[in-house]
C-alpha positions in Angstrom: 18.0 -33.2 -3.8 18.1 -34.8 -0.2 17.0 -33.3 3.1 20.1 -32.9 5.3 20.0 -34.7 8.8 21.3 -31.9 10.8 19.5 -30.3 13.8 16.5 -27.4 13.1 18.4 -24.6 11.8 21.8 -25.8 11.5 24.1 -26.1 9.1 27.2 -28.4 9.6 29.8 -27.5 7.3 33.1 -30.0 7.3 33.7 -29.4 3.7 38.4 -28.0 3.5 38.3 -24.7 1.6 42.1 -23.6 1.3 41.4 -19.8 2.5 40.6 -17.4 -0.5 42.0 -13.9 -1.3 39.0 -12.3 -0.9 38.6 -13.9 2.9 42.0 -13.0 3.6 41.5 -9.6 2.6 38.9 -9.4 4.8 39.8 -10.4 8.0 43.2 -8.0 8.0 40.8 -4.9 7.0 38.1 -5.4 9.9 42.0 -5.7 11.8 43.6 -2.9 10.2 40.5 -0.9 10.7 40.6 -1.0 14.9 44.1 -0.2 15.4 43.7 2.8 12.6 40.5 3.8 14.7 42.2 3.8 17.8 45.1 5.7 16.5 42.4 8.3 14.6 40.6 8.4 18.8 43.8 9.3 20.2 45.1 12.0 18.3 41.5 13.6 17.5 39.8 13.7 21.2 40.7 13.9 24.2 39.9 11.8 27.8 36.9 13.1 27.9 35.6 12.1 24.4 35.5 15.9 23.4 37.1 16.3 19.9 39.6 18.5 19.6 38.4 21.5 17.4 36.6 24.8 17.7 32.9 23.8 18.1 30.1 25.7 16.4 26.6 25.7 15.1 25.8 26.0 11.2 25.5 24.1 8.2 28.8 25.1 7.1 30.7 23.7 10.1 28.9 22.9 12.9 27.4 19.6 15.2 26.8 17.6 12.4 30.3 17.5 10.7 31.9 17.1 14.6 30.1 13.6 15.1 30.8 12.2 11.2 34.0 12.2 12.5 33.1 8.5 14.3 30.9 7.6 11.9 30.9 4.3 10.5 31.9 2.9 13.9 28.5 1.4 14.8 28.7 -0.6 11.7 32.1 -1.1 11.5 31.5 -3.2 14.9 28.6 -5.2 13.9 30.4 -6.4 10.9 33.0 -8.5 12.8 35.2 -5.8 13.7 37.3 -5.3 17.4 34.7 -4.4 20.8 37.2 -1.7 21.4 35.6 0.0 17.6 32.1 -0.3 19.7 33.9 1.1 23.0 35.6 3.9 21.5 32.4 5.0 19.2 30.6 5.6 22.7 33.0 7.2 24.4 33.4 9.8 21.1 29.8 10.4 21.0 28.7 10.8 25.1 31.8 13.0 24.9 30.2 14.6 21.9 26.9 15.4 23.4 28.4 16.4 26.0 30.7 18.9 24.4 27.8 20.8 22.2 25.6 20.7 25.0 28.0 22.6 27.1 29.0 25.0 23.0 26.9 28.1 23.1 25.9 30.9 20.2 26.4 34.4 20.9 24.3 35.9 17.7 22.6 32.8 16.8 19.5 33.0 19.4 18.6 29.5 19.4 21.8 28.4 20.8 22.2 30.5 23.6 21.8 27.8 26.1 23.6 25.1 24.0 23.7 23.5 21.0 22.0 20.5 22.1 19.6 21.0 24.7 18.1 17.4 25.9 21.2 15.7 24.5 20.0 16.7 20.4 20.1 19.6 18.7 17.7 22.5 19.4 16.3 23.6 16.2 18.1 22.4 12.9 17.0 20.4 9.1 16.3 16.8 8.8 19.4 16.8 6.5 22.3 17.6 8.9 20.8 16.1 12.0 21.1 12.8 9.4 24.4 13.3 9.0 25.3 14.0 12.8 23.4 11.1 14.4 24.2 8.7 11.8 26.6 6.9 14.1 24.1 6.9 16.5 21.4 5.4 14.8 23.1 2.2 13.6 24.4 1.7 17.5 21.4 -0.9 17.7 22.9 -2.7 15.4 25.2 -4.3 18.2 24.5 -2.6 20.9 20.5 -2.3 21.1 20.4 -3.6 24.9 22.3 -0.9 26.2 20.1 1.6 28.8 21.7 5.3 27.3 21.2 4.0 23.5 17.2 2.9 24.5 16.3 6.2 27.1 17.7 8.5 24.1 16.1 7.1 21.4 12.6 7.7 23.1 13.2 10.8 23.9 14.4 11.9 20.8 11.5 10.3 19.0 9.1 12.0 21.8 10.4 15.1 20.6 8.0 14.5 17.4 5.2 12.6 19.3 3.9 15.8 21.3 5.4 14.2 24.3 7.6 17.1 25.6 5.7 20.2 25.5 8.8 22.9 25.1 9.5 20.6 21.5 6.7 21.9 20.3 6.7 20.2 16.3 4.1 18.1 16.1 -0.1 18.6 14.7 -1.5 15.6 14.7 -4.3 16.6 12.8 -2.9 16.9 10.0 0.5 14.7 10.4 2.5 17.6 10.0 6.0 18.6 11.5 5.9 22.1 11.4 8.8 23.5 10.2 12.2 21.9 8.7 14.1 23.8 11.2 12.6 21.8 14.3 14.6 20.0 17.0 14.4 19.5 20.9 13.2 23.5 21.1 10.6 23.4 18.7 10.3 24.5 15.1 11.2 27.7 13.7 8.3 29.5 11.8 9.5 33.0 10.4 12.2 33.6 7.6 15.5 31.7 8.4 18.6 33.9 8.2 22.6 33.9 6.8 23.7 33.8 10.3 21.1 31.1 11.5 22.6 28.6 9.5 26.4 29.6 9.1 26.7 30.5 12.8 28.2 33.3 14.8 31.1 35.6 13.3 34.6 33.7 13.3 38.3 34.5 12.2 38.1 32.5 9.0 41.4 34.0 6.3 44.5 32.3 7.8 43.2 30.1 10.3 40.0 28.1 8.8 39.2 26.1 5.3 35.9 25.9 5.5 34.6 22.9 4.1 32.1 25.0 1.4 35.1 27.0 -0.1 34.5 30.2 1.7 37.3 33.0 1.6 36.0 34.6 5.3 32.5 35.3 7.3 31.2 37.5 4.9 30.6 34.1 2.0 30.1 32.2 4.7 26.8 34.0 5.5 26.2 34.6 2.3 26.6 30.5 1.0 23.2 30.2 3.3 21.0 34.1 2.0 19.0 32.5 0.2 18.2 29.5 2.5 14.7 31.4 4.2 11.7 29.3 3.3 11.8 27.1 6.3 8.7 26.9 7.8 6.2 24.7 7.0 6.9 20.1 7.1 9.3 19.0 4.1 10.2 15.7 3.4 13.7 15.8 5.0 11.0 15.3 8.1 10.8 12.0 7.0 14.6 11.3 8.4 12.8 11.3 12.0 10.7 7.7 11.1 14.3 6.4 11.9 14.3 7.3 15.1 11.3 6.1 15.1 11.8 3.0 14.1 14.8 2.3 15.7 12.0 3.5 18.9 9.8 0.6 17.4 12.9 -2.2 17.3 14.2 -1.8 20.5 10.7 -3.3 22.3 8.2 -3.2 19.8 6.1 -0.8 21.3 3.8 -0.3 18.9 2.8 3.5 19.4 6.0 3.8 17.0 5.0 1.9 14.6 1.9 3.3 14.1 3.4 6.9 14.4 6.7 6.5 11.3 3.6 4.4 9.7 1.0 7.5 9.7 3.9 10.0 9.0 5.3 8.3 5.6 1.2 7.5 4.8 0.8 11.3 4.9 3.8 11.9 2.7 2.7 9.1 0.5 -0.7 11.1 -0.4 0.8 13.6 -0.1 2.8 13.0 -3.5 -0.1 10.9 -5.1 -2.0 14.5 -4.8 0.5 16.1 -6.2 0.6 14.2 -9.4 2.9 11.9 -8.4 5.8 13.8 -7.0 7.1 14.2 -3.8 6.5 18.3 -2.5 9.1 20.1 -1.0 6.4 22.2 0.8 3.6 21.5 2.9 1.2 23.8 5.3 0.8 23.9 9.0 -2.6 23.4 7.3 -1.6 20.0 5.7 -2.0 21.5 1.9 0.8 21.6 -1.0 2.9 25.0 -0.6 1.2 26.2 2.5 3.7 27.7 4.0 5.3 28.7 0.3 2.6 30.4 -0.9 0.8 27.9 -2.7 4.2 27.0 -3.8 4.5 22.8 -3.6 8.1 23.2 -5.0 9.6 25.7 -2.5 11.8 24.9 0.7 15.2 25.4 1.4 16.5 22.2 -0.2 13.5 21.7 -2.5 12.6 21.6 -6.2 13.6 25.6 -7.1 16.6 25.9 -4.1 18.8 27.6 -7.2 21.6 30.4 -5.6 24.3 32.2 -5.4 27.6 30.7 -4.8 29.5 33.8 -3.3 33.1 32.9 -4.1 32.4 33.1 -7.9 28.6 34.5 -8.5 27.6 31.2 -10.3 24.0 30.2 -9.4 24.4 26.7 -8.0 21.3 24.2 -7.5 20.4 22.4 -4.7 18.0 20.6 -4.1 19.3 18.3 -1.8 16.3 16.7 -0.4 16.7 14.2 -3.0 19.5 13.2 -1.4 17.5 11.2 1.0 13.9 10.6 0.5 13.7 7.7 -1.4 15.2 6.0 1.8 13.2 7.6 4.0 9.9 6.4 1.9 12.2 3.1 2.1 11.6 2.7 6.1 8.0 2.3 5.7 9.2 -0.6 3.3 11.3 -2.4 5.9 9.0 -1.5 8.5 5.6 -2.7 6.9 6.8 -4.9 4.0 4.5 -3.1 1.9 6.0 -1.8 -1.7 3.2 1.4 -1.9 6.2 3.1 -0.1 8.9 2.4 -2.8 6.3 2.7 -5.2 5.9 6.2 -4.7 9.4 7.2 -5.6 9.6 5.3 -8.7 6.5 7.1 -9.5 8.3 10.5 -9.0 11.3 8.9 -11.0 9.1 8.2 -13.9 6.8 11.9 -13.3 10.4 14.3 -13.5 11.0 12.0 -17.2 7.7 12.7 -18.3 8.2 16.1 -18.5 11.1 15.1 -20.9 12.0 17.9 -24.0 13.0 17.3 -27.3 16.0 19.6 -28.5 18.0 19.8 -31.8 17.2 16.1 -31.9 18.2 15.1 -28.1 15.8 14.2 -25.5 16.5 16.1 -22.1 15.1 15.6 -19.0 14.2 18.2 -16.1 15.9 17.8 -11.9 14.6 21.0 -11.4 11.0 22.8 -10.8 10.6 26.6 -10.1 8.0 29.4 -10.7 8.2 28.8 -15.0 7.9 25.5 -14.8 10.7 22.1 -14.8 14.3 23.6 -15.7 17.5 22.6 -15.3 17.2 20.7 -18.5 20.2 17.8 -18.8 20.9 14.7 -21.2 21.0 12.5 -18.1 17.3 11.3 -17.3 16.5 12.1 -14.0 17.1 8.4 -12.1 18.2 9.4 -7.9 17.5 6.3 -5.8 17.1 4.3 -9.0 19.8 2.0 -8.0 18.4 2.1 -4.6 15.2 1.3 -5.5 16.3 -1.5 -7.5 18.0 -3.2 -4.9 14.6 -2.8 -2.8 12.3 -4.3 -6.0 14.6 -6.3 -7.2 12.2 -5.9 -11.0 14.4 -6.6 -14.0 12.8 -2.8 -14.8 14.0 -1.3 -11.9 17.3 -2.1 -13.2 17.3 -0.6 -16.6 16.6 3.1 -14.8 20.4 1.8 -13.7 23.3 3.9 -14.6 26.1 1.2 -14.4 27.1 0.0 -11.4 30.7 -2.2 -10.9 28.5 -4.1 -7.4 25.4 -4.8 -9.7 27.8 -5.6 -12.9 29.9 -8.6 -10.2 25.9 -9.6 -8.7 25.4 -10.3 -12.7 28.8 -12.8 -13.0 30.6 -10.1 -15.5 33.3 -9.0 -13.0 34.7 -11.7 -10.3 37.3 -9.4 -9.4 35.3 -6.7 -7.9 35.6 -8.3 -4.4 39.4 -8.5 -4.2 40.0 -5.1 -6.1 37.0 -3.3 -3.8 39.3 -4.6 -0.5 42.3 -4.3 -1.3 41.0 -0.7 -2.2 39.9 0.1 0.9 42.8 -1.4 2.7 45.2 1.4 0.9 42.4 3.9 1.9 43.1 3.2 5.2 46.4 3.0 4.7 46.0 6.7 3.1 44.1 8.0 5.7 46.7 6.8 8.4 49.5 8.5 6.8 47.3 12.0 6.1 46.6 11.9 9.8 50.5 11.5 11.5 50.8 14.2 8.7 48.3 16.7 10.3 50.0 19.7 11.8 46.8 21.4 12.5 46.4 22.6 16.4 42.4 22.0 18.4 42.3 25.6 18.2 42.5 26.0 14.3 40.6 22.9 14.0 37.4 23.0 12.5 35.2 20.1 13.5 34.9 19.1 9.6 38.9 18.8 8.6 39.2 15.1 10.2 36.4 13.8 8.4 38.6 12.7 5.6 40.6 11.2 7.4 38.7 9.1 9.5 39.5 5.8 9.2 35.6 4.0 9.1 35.4 2.2 5.5 32.6 -0.2 5.7 31.4 0.3 2.2 33.0 -2.5 0.4 32.2 -5.1 3.7 28.4 -4.3 3.7 27.9 -4.5 -0.2 30.5 -8.3 0.1 29.5 -9.7 3.5 25.9 -8.3 4.0 24.7 -7.9 0.3 23.7 -4.6 1.6 23.7 -1.1 0.9 26.6 1.4 2.2 25.4 3.1 5.2 27.0 6.4 4.2 26.5 9.5 6.4 22.6 9.7 5.2 21.3 8.8 8.9 19.0 5.9 7.3 18.7 2.0 8.1 21.1 -0.8 6.9 19.4 -2.6 4.1 20.7 -6.2 3.8 20.0 -9.6 3.4 22.2 -10.9 5.9 23.8 -10.8 8.6 25.6 -12.5 10.9 26.3 -13.1 14.9 28.7 -14.6 17.0 27.2 -16.8 20.1 30.5 -17.9 21.5 30.5 -14.1 22.3 27.7 -13.2 22.7 27.7 -10.4 20.2 26.5 -9.2 16.9 29.5 -9.5 14.0 30.6 -12.4 12.0 33.1 -14.9 14.5 36.9 -14.3 14.6 38.5 -15.7 11.5 35.0 -16.0 9.5 34.3 -14.5 6.2 31.2 -14.1 4.1 31.4 -12.9 0.6 27.3 -12.5 -1.1 27.7 -13.7 -4.5 24.4 -13.7 -6.3 20.6 -11.9 -5.4 17.8 -11.9 -7.1 14.1 -11.7 -5.2 13.6 -14.6 -3.2 17.4 -15.7 -3.4 20.9 -14.4 -2.0 24.3 -16.6 -2.0 26.8 -16.7 0.4 30.1 -18.6 1.0 31.6 -18.9 4.3 34.8 -20.3 4.9 36.7 -20.7 8.5 40.2 -19.9 7.8 41.6 -20.9 11.4 43.2 -24.3 10.4 43.0 -25.7 14.2 39.3 -24.4 15.6 35.9 -24.6 14.7 33.6 -21.8 14.3 29.9 -21.0 14.4 28.2 -18.9 13.6 24.2 -17.4 13.1 22.8 -16.1 10.1 20.4 -13.7 10.1 18.1 -12.8 7.5 18.2 -8.9 6.8 19.6 -6.0 9.4 16.9 -6.5 11.6 15.2 -10.1 10.6 12.9 -8.5 8.4 13.3 -11.6 6.3 11.8 -14.8 6.6 14.0 -17.7 5.3 12.5 -20.9 4.2 15.1 -22.7 3.3 19.6 -23.1 2.7 20.7 -24.9 -0.3 24.2 -26.6 0.0 25.1 -29.2 -3.0 21.8 -31.5 -2.8 20.9 -31.2 0.7 18.2 -28.7 1.9 17.9 -27.5 5.4 14.4 -26.5 6.7 14.6 -23.1 8.7 10.9 -21.3 8.1 12.5 -18.5 10.8 14.8 -15.4 10.6 17.8 -17.3 11.1 19.7 -20.3 11.4 23.3 -21.4 12.8 25.8 -22.5 10.8 29.2 -24.7 12.2 32.4 -24.4 10.4 35.2 -27.1 11.1 38.7 -25.8 11.0 39.8 -24.3 7.9 36.5 -25.4 6.1 33.6 -24.0 4.3 31.4 -24.0 1.6 28.8 -21.7 -1.0 25.1 -21.4 0.1 22.0 -20.7 -1.4 19.9 -19.1 1.1 15.7 -19.4 -0.2 13.6 -15.9 1.6 10.7 -14.3 1.2 11.3 -10.8 2.2 10.5 -8.3 4.0 8.0 -10.7 5.9 8.8 -9.8 9.3 8.9 -6.8 11.8 12.4 -5.6 12.2 14.1 -6.0 15.2 17.2 -4.8 17.2 16.8 -8.0 19.6 19.8 -11.2 18.8 18.5 -13.8 17.1 19.1 -15.6 20.6 16.8 -13.6 22.5 14.2 -14.0 20.7 10.8 -15.3 21.6 
């Protein structure tokens, strides 16, 4: 090996490379989605940015579902899509906030003056809030300097830090958010009703097709009739730490870092105090199960939420907190670099499985816990969050917990066709969604807000995995976790430059390999490569063939000659830096 003669933190690539198929597909996927999103926007939104639907309150069809119609657009722009995508997201987001501030309920008491107050849900749970604010939370990847984004982020987290007298959500002494129903008008401490969850009465038959399959309004209410225990803190509330982390990443204000860390620390302690199992109810005094008659497993979406399906009379398990909580623990890892937060979730996985039993020679593992102990035993081990846990730790023992995963198989070298197959699949999905949009004959007065969700052409999962070496963001309301991110200094924006493509093909605990290629045969390109979504990974060295470029920072620059490309191996120290939204060239 020899050290490259380039300037510090600069890698120059002049090796000719014929454009690989995956590179052409990446560029086409970015281009075609930009076009499809423009068509989708003009079909389903008006000139104000209002969604053309019947605005409603509730967990069946409410503001969060409306906002999911432009989910993934900010991430797509941050990957390198056209600026139009970011502009349309911002127009839709501004319109959404105004539309649902103007929309009012009649029977649901806490939304009678507007479903949003101060541009935020008046009082709802953080499973739905996370879904509805997913796009906004990712705006900082591309647009962190926007004053509206900054002001809104600080205002929203202020609802949970005791900074707004109308939003009485926080008990500082016990690090408790008072209820899982919380928001800009405070917390609900009474039992919730089906009406609170389902929203005002509405005509259904012959007009709407609710997403949960209800045939009439009575069934919509019945779906939520047992969603009662909302008082007390709940692990879903850890989703609030995403807002605090975003506020911190704007300019490094320490109070947001401290609040998020202390609240997450409280949940690690609660998990430890409950024999390694995260409880789903905490009393206002900080006690396990204190708002559910001492039942640590209580609470809506908790360990014991088994309810009747009104259409069939069958019983269904809905511990939906499990879909979110490991991501929230990982906020602590991203914020501090300390693995104790993900260690807590590893302990939950192992703790649940330690309650296995054997029947007729077969091992069975629990997935629920109620008054009579563990239940819902299945042959499948409890493994919620195992896939993400391995990504965060990169420990072989964590990989053993993961079921078969095509992306991990590709990274191990056993499925080389995965990139092309995945990108082609996403291109096909975009085409299918455009066809659905053109065939949609619904009118705004017969359209629920979530009806177009399956038509939204934003497709970023494969691009995040392949370009960034990252975990798809989904609609969960949590940050982007990735190994690399790209910036375009020529256009002073986030996203990979025009005509450049990237493919991550290997990762370990301390390195990542990526191929960068410029498919333009005439013009050169320059790309800034950052360690992590928020500069959290410190890059030590870049290896290319027999050359080493010393970096010792969280980003470096690559100059790509026309029609050239190369595979780079990047040595890094993960989670070594505090995360930031600040673009690489603006850091001191």
